[in-house]
N, C-alpha and C positions, 0 to 999 in steps of 0.2 A: 459145662457138663458135657461129658462125650458118652456118647452111646455106642455100645458094641453091639453088632448083629452080624449073626454067622461068622464069629470070630473075627470080624473086621472091625476097627475103631474108626468111628466118623470124626475127622479133625476139621474143625471149622476155618475158613479162610476169610480174612477181612481185607477189602481193598479200599483205600482212600483215594478219590479222583479229584484232582485239582489242588490249588494252594492250600496250605494250612489255614484254619481259621484263626483270626487275631481279635476279633470283636464279639459282641453279642449277637447271637443268630436269630434273626427275625423269623426266616423260614427254615426248617429243616427237613428235607425229604429223605426218608431211608426206603431203599428196595431191597427186600430180603428174597433169596432164590434159594432152591434146596433141590437136590436130586434124588430120586428114588425110583426103584423097579417096581411096577404095577404087578398084579397077580398073574397077567400074561407076558410078563418079562419085558415090557416097553418101559425105556427110560422115560420118566416125566419130570419136569422142571416147573413146579407152582412158582409163582411169583406174587409177593404180597407187599404193598407200599403203604407207608403211613408217613404222615405229615404233622409236625408240631409249628405252629405259626403263632407269633406274639400278635395279639389283637389289641393290646393297648400298652403304651410305653409311657412312663412318666417317672420323674425323679422325685415325686412326693412320698414321704414315708409312709409306709402301710400301717394300718391301725392295728395295735398290738392285740385285740381281741380276735384277729384272725387266725391266731396261733394258739388259742385257748380250746382245749377239746370241749365238745358240746356236753352238757351236763349228764346226759343219759349215755355218755361214752362208757365202755366197760372193755377191759383186756379180755380176749378171748385165747385159749390155747392155740386154736387152728380155726380156719375158715370153714363154715359148713361145707359138706361134701368132700373135704380134704382129709386125708388119713393123717394120723398123728404120727410122729417120729417114734421109731422104736425105742424101747425102755433104755437099752445101753447107750443111745445117741444122746437121750435126754439127760441120763446121769452124767455123761461126759460135760455136757453143755452146763449143768448145774455146778460140777466140781470147776470148771474152767473160771465161771462167774465168780465163785466162792474165792478161789486163789488169787484171781484179780483184785478182788476186795481187800483182800489181805495186805496187799503190797502197793496200794495207790494212796 
């Protein structure tokens, strides 16, 4: 998703550092940086870091009931506090699902 502010388009830049991964990552650290100007016109660069780490590794098969939704699961049109899609977008998605269903 790209944001347009004051007629300027924000274009994300992705940088990979180091050799390309070829195995299963046991630890992944991502650092996110963004630049913006605050109300006083100063350039700010907030940084956020998140980590994904394998805490258990096994070659045993997983129990199939791990993938069964709970009994009280129900589909919701959107999450609480989230706005729903505009009517035109919902109609387009519905028609796309319909047409895909005809030709599968």
